[in-house]
N, C-alpha and C positions, 0 to 999 in steps of 0.2 A: 171219542173213545167208545167202542162198542163192547160192553161187557157180555160175556157168555159163560156158560158152565157146561158140564158134561153129564151124560146119562149113566155112565158105567157103575158108579159106586153108590148111587142114591136110589135104589129100588127100581121097580118097573118103570118103563118109559112114561106111563101116565103119572105115576107118583113123582118122579123126578121133575117132570114138566111143571106140575102144580107147585112143587117145592120152590124151584128156581123162579117161577113166575111170581110167587108171593114175595120175593125179594126184589122185584122190579127188573129181573134179568130177562131179556127178550130174545136171546139167542142161545141155542143149545147144540153142542157138538155130540153127534151120535156115533158111538163106537159099536163094533160087534161084540156083544157081551157074552163071554164064554159060559156064564151061568145060565144062559138061555132067556134072559130078560128081553133081549132084542137081537134079531139076526139080520145082518146086512146081506148075507148070502147063505144058502143051504149047503148041506154036505155034498150035494150033487152038482155044485157050482151054478145053481140057478138062483136068481133073485126072487125072494118071496114077496110078490107084489102086494099081498094083503097087509104086510107090515108097513109099506110105504103109504098105502091108502089110509091106514090108521094114523100115521104121522101127519099126513095132509089134513085130516080132520082135527087133530090136536093143535096143529099149527094155526088153523083158522079159529078154532075155539078159544085159544089163549092169546091170539094176536102176537105170535112169536115167529121166529125163523129157526129151522134146523139146518145144520150142515154136517158133513160126514167125514169120518176119520177111519177108513178101512186099514186095519193093521193085523197082521198074523191071522189072515183068513185061511182056515184049514179045510181042505177038501180031500177026502180019501186019505186022511192022516198026513197030508202034505201041505205045507204052507204056500199057498199060491201068491201071497204077497212077497215071497222070495222068488223072483221071476227067473227061474232056471229055464232051460230050453223047453222042458215039458210043460211047465206051468205058465210060461209067458203068454201064450195065446189065450188061455183061460182068464188071466188077469187083465189083459188088454180088453177082452170082450166084456168082462165085468165092468171095467171103468167106462166103456162106451155106453153100456146099458144104463149104468148109474147116472151118467151124464144126461141121457134122455129123460130118465125119471125126474131128475132135478129140474129140468126144463118143463116137463109136462105137469108136475105137481107144485111148481113155484117154490121150491126149496131154495135156500141161500146158495148161490153158485160157487161153492168152494169144496174141494176134496183135499184133505190133508193126508200125506203119505210119508212113510219111512223109506229111505233108500235101503238097498238089500243088505242082508246079513253077510258078514265075512266069516263069523264063527257063531255057532249055536250048538253046544254039545248035546242038548236035549233032542235036537232034530238032526243030528249027525251032519251038520253043515260046517264045512271048513274049506274056504276058498281064498284065493288071493284078492287083494284090493283091485288089481287090474281086471280080474274076471268080473268082480262085482260092478266095476265101472261100466264094462261092456254090457252087463245086464241092465244097468240103469239107462244107458243110451237106447237099448232095444225096447225098454219099457216105455220110454217117454217120446221117442222119435216119431213125429208125424201123427200123434194121437188126435189133434185137432178138436179138442173138447170145447164146449161153450163155457163150462165151469172152469174157474181157475184151479190150478194145482199148487198146493203149498208143500214143499219138501222140508221135513223137520231135521234140524241139527241134532246131533247125538253126542254122547259122552266119549271121551278118549278111551280106547280099549284098556281094560284093567282097572279103571277108575271107579267102577260101580260095584260096590261090595254086595249089593242086592242080587246081581246077576253077573258074577265075575267071569263066567265062561261064555258070555254073549257079547258080540261086537257087531256093529253096523257101520256102514259108510255114513258120513255126515258130520264127523268130528273135525274135519278140516275144510275150510272154504273152497279149496281146489276141487273137492269132490263134486260140489254143486256146479262149478264152472264146466267141468268135464261132462257131467251128466245132463245138464240143461242145454249147454251150448247157446245157440241162438233161437231155441224154441220159444214161441210166444205163449203168453198166458200161464207161464210156470215161474213160480217164485219160491219164497222161503216161509217157513213157520219157525219162529225163534222160540225154542223151548228153554225157559229160564232155568229150570232145575237141571237140565242137561248142561247148560253153560257153566254151572257150578263145578261140574265134573269134567271139564274140558280144558286142555292146555292152551287153547286159543281164546282170546277175549271176544266179547260180543261185537265190538267194533269191527273186527276182521270179517265177520259174516255180513255186517251191514255194508261194508266197503266193497262187497261183490257187485253192488249196484243192481241186484235183482230186487224186484218189489217184495215187500214183506206183507203177506196176505193174512197172517194170523200170528198171535202170540199164545204160547202155553205158559201160564203164570203159576208157578209153584216153587217151593224151596226144599232144602234138605240140610243135612248136617255136614255137608261136603265129603261124605263118605259113600253114600248110596243114593239111588233114585227113589226117595221115600215119598215124594209128592206131599210135602207139608204146606201149611199155610204160609204164603210168602210175606216176609217182613224184612227189616233191616238186619236180622240175625240169620235168617235162612236163605237170603239172597246175597251172593258174594259181590256182584257187580251192580249196585243200585243205579249208578249213573248210566251204565250201558243199558240196563233194563229200561230206564226212562227214555233213552234215545231210541230203543227198539219200538217201544209203545208209540212214541210220537211218529215214527216212520210207518207204523202198521196201517194198512188200508182196510182191515177187516176186524173180526172179533178177537178180543183178548179173553182167552178161556181160563177160568179158574179151574185148574186141573189138580184139585186137591182130593184126598181120599179119606180124610178124617171125618167120620160120621158124627163124632161127638161135638163138633163145633156148633156153637149156638148161632142162630140167625144174626144176633147182635154182633158176634165176632166176625162173621162173614161180611156184614155191612161195613163194619169198621175197617176191614181189610180193603174193601173196594174204595172206601173214602180215603184211606191212606195213600193208595197209588194214584187215585184221581187227582188229589191235591199236589202230589209230587210232579205229575205230568203237566198239570196246568201251570 
């Protein structure tokens, strides 16, 4: 079981790396932070190489591994992670360049992605699931990356009170079968908080037989995607979560946002799940 954490809600990348390292966590998932703490991509769709050089130094200094979760990457006020006809070439070029950087700088070979939006009122996105599936196939077909791609399961449309007007593919196992097909090195990221808000149980996603490359472990109150500390109250399907973690080939990411949690509370959380899985 490889424990990991995320950069987004815990200060600058240097601070978050030191924080999680002090808890014995040796893997960190790096997101594009909209507050400017870290950029996976610039507004002109270019990769800021100096950021990755910094990560490489931190990785060596702290004896850890970084992996990447590009999501909602915005260029010219457009989300290139929503791969429409215009954005698709930019997004595929970004993934291929990121894949080379991962290899060159010895980062952990994993890229976690969301499947496309079907609805996002903030960005004037409203398309059919059939169109979104075609986008997914065009996004993934023939990429040939060295790093593994983990596609994240999502919540059933209308089940997330935090963002009621946002829907993405990934709430039904069939979406992954259609999007991935027989492409190699592409599997799943099981997001436990999202499964709380989904009509399909975790076992249905595990039964697709695609590899599970990562877990996003967090909970909620069954009404919205709040990213709470995961425990037997905030996680609906504990047995399914255990099965997913046991099947996982890569990092189990503590994707929690509560900065008030003490180090003791976080360590107890990791111990709780480790004992259940063992």
